[in-house]
N, C-alpha and C positions, 0 to 999 in steps of 0.2 A: 939757563940760570934765571931765577926770578930777581929782578932789580928791586931796590927799595921803593922806587916810584910806583912800580906795578903793584907791589904789595900794599902800599898806602892807598892806591886807587881801589883795590879789591876790598880793603877794610872799610873804606868810605861808602862804597856801594852796598856792602853788607849791612851797614848801619841804617841805610835809608829804608823807609817803609816800602814794602812790596805792593805793587798795584794788584788789587784783588782780581781773581780770575772771573770771567763772565759766566753767568748762570743762565740756563734756559728755563724760564719761569712760565707758569700757567695761571691765569686768573680764573676765578670762579665762573666767570662768564664763558670760559673756553678760549678766550684770546691768549696769545702767547707773546713773550718778549724776551730779548736777551739783555741782561743788565748786570752791572757790578754792584755789590752791596757796599755802600759807603759808611753806613751806621744803622743802628737799631736802638730806639729808645721808646719806652712805654707803648709797645705794640705798633710803632710806626717806623717803617724802614725808609732810609734815604738811599735812593737808587740812581745809578748812572745808566740810563737806557740807551742802547745803541740804535740810532736812526739815521738813515740817509748818509752813511759813511761817517757820521759824527756821533754826538751823544747829547742827551738831555737829562738834567738832574730833576728828579721828581720825588715826592714823598707819598708812600702808599701804606695803608693799613695792612697788617698781616692777614686780617680777615678777608681782604680782597682776593687772596690767593687760595689755591687748592691746598689741602694739608701737606702734601709732599713738597710743594714750592715754599710754603711758609716755613717748613722745617729746614729746607735748604738755606733759606735766608737767615734763620736763627743761627745755624751752624757756621755760615760764612761770617756773620757779624761777631760771633764769639767762638772762635775755633777751639775745639777741645784739645787739651795738651797733657792731661793726666787721668788717673783712674776716676776721680770724682767728676770731672767735667764730661768724660766719655759716658759714664754711667748715668749722669743726669740727662744726657741727650738720649740714651737708650730708653729711659723712663718716659721722656717727652714723646719720642717716636711711638712708643707703645700706646700712650694715651691718645695719639692721633690715629691709631690703627695702622701705622706704617710698619708692618711686620718685618720687612727686609731691612729697613734702616735700624730698627730696634736690635736685631741680631748683630748687625755690623758694629754698632756702637758698644754692645755688650762684649763682643769679642775684643774690641780695641781697649775696653776697660781692663779686661783680663791681661791683655798683652802689656799694659802699662804697669802692672804689678811686678815687684821684684821677685826673684826666685828665692823665697825664704819661707820658713814655717810660719812666720808672723803674718804672712799674706794669705795663708790657707783659709782662714775664716772668711776673708773677703771673697775669695774664689768660690767657696761654697755658697755664700750669700748670693752671688751673681747667678750661679747655676740654679739655685732654688727659685730665684726671681724669674729666671727664664721659663722654667716649667709652669709656674703659677701664671705668668703673663700669657703663655700660649693657651692654658686652660681657660683663662678669662676671655681671651679673644675667640676661642672656640664657642664658649657659652653665648657670647655676643652675636656671633655669626648665626648660631642656631636660632636665637631669639629673633634675629632680623630675617630669618629664612634665606640666608646666603649660603647655599649648600657648598658651592665651590670653595669659599673661604674657610668654611668649617672643615672640609676635607683636607685642605692644605695644613691647617693647624693640627689635625689628627695625624697626618703623615709625619709632620715634624716631631710631634710628641712620641709617636710609636717607633720612629726610626732613630732619632738622635737623642731623645731623653726618656727612653722607655724605662731606664733605671729609676726614674722619679715617679713612676706610676705603678699601681698594683694591677694585676690581671683583671680584677673586678672593675677598676676604673676604666681601663681600656675597653672592656666589654661594654660598659655602660655608654661610652662615647660612640662605639660602633652602632649600637642600637638606636641611639638618638639621631645619628646621621642617617641611618637607614630609614627611619620614620619620616624624616624631613624630605629625603629624596624620593620616597614612594608617593608623596602627595601629588606632585604634578602628573605622574604616570597614572595614578588612579583617576584623577580628573579627566585626563585626556582619553583614557579608556572609556569612561562613562559617556563622554561627548561623542566618541567615535561610534559607540554601539547604540546611542540613543535612537538612531535612524533604523536600526536593524531590529527585526522581530526575533523572537526566541529561536525560531528554527534556523534563521540565518546565522545567529551567533553560534549555535551548536555546530553548524556545518563548518564554520571557520575554525572553531576550536578543535574539531576532529582532525583538521589538517595541522594545526599549530601546536596542539597539546604536547606531543613528544618533544618538540623543539623548545617549548617554554620550560619543560622540566630540565632540559640541558642548560638553558640559560640560568635558571634558578640554582642549579648545581654549581655553575661557574661563579655566580655571585657569592654563593656560600663559601667557596674556596678562597675568594678574594678577601672576604671578612675573616676567614681563618688565618690568612697571612698577617693581617693586622693584629689579631689576637695573639699570634705566636711571634710577634716582633722581637721578643726577648731572645729568640733563637733565630739568627740570621739564616741558617741552613734550612730550618723548617719553614720559615716565612717565604724564602725564595722558591722552595719546592712547591709550596701552595700556589704561588704566582704562576709557576710553570704549568701546573695542572689546570689552573683557571684559564690561562691563555689557550691551552690545547682544547679545553672544553668549549670555550667561546668560538674557536675556529671551526670545530665540528658542527656546532649549532648553526653557524653562518653558512657552511657548506650545504647543510640540509635545507636551510631556508632558501638558498639560491636554487636548489634542485626543485623545491616545491613550487616556487613562482614560475620556473621554467615549464613545469608540467601544467600549470594553470595560467597561461599568458593573458587570458581575457577576464580574469577575476579581479575586478577593480577593488572590491572590499578587502580581499585577501592581500592585494598588493599594498594597500595603504597600511594595513596592520603590520605586514612584513617589513615595510620601510622603517616604521618606528622601532620595531624589534631589532632590525639591523643597525640602526643608529645606537641603540643601547649596547649592542655587542661591540661596536666600534669604540665607543667611549670607555666601556669597561675594560677592554683589552689594553687601551692606552694607560688607564689607571694602574692596571696590573704591571705593565712594563715599567712604568715610572717608579712604582713602589719597590719592585725588585732591584732597580738601579739604585735606589736609596739604600736598601738593605746591604747590597754588595759594596757600596762605598763605605758604609759603616765598618764592614769587614776588611776594608782596604784592598778589596779585589777590584781595582780600578778598570782593568781590562774587561772583566765581566760586566761591571756597571755600565761602561761605555757601550758594550754590545746591546744591552737592554735599551739604553737611551736611543741608540741608532735604529732600533726596531721601531720606535715611535716615529722617527723621522721618515721611515719608509712608508708609514701610513699617513703622516701629516708633516710634510717637509718644513712647514713654517711653525711647527709647534714650539712655542716660546719656552715652555718649561723644560722640554728635552734639550734645547740649545743651552739653556742656563745650567742644566745638569752637566752637560759636557764641559762647560767652562769651569764649573765647580770641581769636577773630577781632575781637570788639568791643574788647577791651583792646589788641590789636595795632594796630588802626586808630587808637585814641586816643593811643598812645605807641609810635612805631616804634623800639623799643629791643630789648634782648635778651630781652624777655618771651616771645616766641614760641619761641626756641631752647631756653629753659630751663623752659618750661611742660610738665612731664613727667606731670602728673596725667591720669587717664583716666576718673574718675567711676564706678568699679566697686567692688563690695564688696571684691575682692581688693586693690585699691589702698589701701583704708582700713585693712585689717588687716595688710598686708604678706604676702609669700608666702614 
């Protein structure tokens, strides 16, 4: 039985301000600290920094921190509590290039809306904002020549918001990303062959030509998966065929280097080609996992993510994918559509 005194004490404690949770913050210089946010005014944060078992109160400008840490301070100083405050934070995160945080806050804004027809317009506005934001971040990543970030935005758009894009828009994004990713390869090939005369290049290409054709066929199948993202079945099948093609090309590559163990030029070229096959296989595996999660085939999606971990046990995106699948299974809500994080250093600091 709860006594009157115990109830009074509970109510008294509930009315007292809660001590803020400590945050792990990163300065622009790369230094880190653990601190509680005591207040924020005019771009200056009052922090209680933990040091030597005690604490020290300091004032630091938001500009002293990385975008992710500055955003965490702002959120702690003014915790969101309704649709407007969550959506404002989503827009703030997007402006900082913090794609994961933007998706999280957009989902929270939707969750804060009541289940009513009157809120439908707001839901539609958030979804439209989400698509436009990812398109803008894709354009920014392309302009900054950040291929990995651009690919992440394209994956999100093609798997979780494909209903917001036309086939022509998706095709245009695939082409732009392909052009960006082909530049480093072209430069590296030119540097590699600068030392070789025409006869040497011809000799190497005689060995590698058939394998390159297979690699190109696999690359095209992976692009086809993105183009067909409106159909999860067709996209997943394209991924399966791409992975199979990449594996066959890699097997042929291994056999070729085994036949020519003392050919240094061939080995250097084969190593670069093998790295491309490795990375492309992981991209196909992750894309298929995305598509199957959209289809609510969580077991199949987890299978594709685990294939990545067989190749790269520490792959952060695959681990995040498995965590997302676990959450999506537990709560079939908008979590999947708005889970924009990808578990990479770039996502943490903003691009």
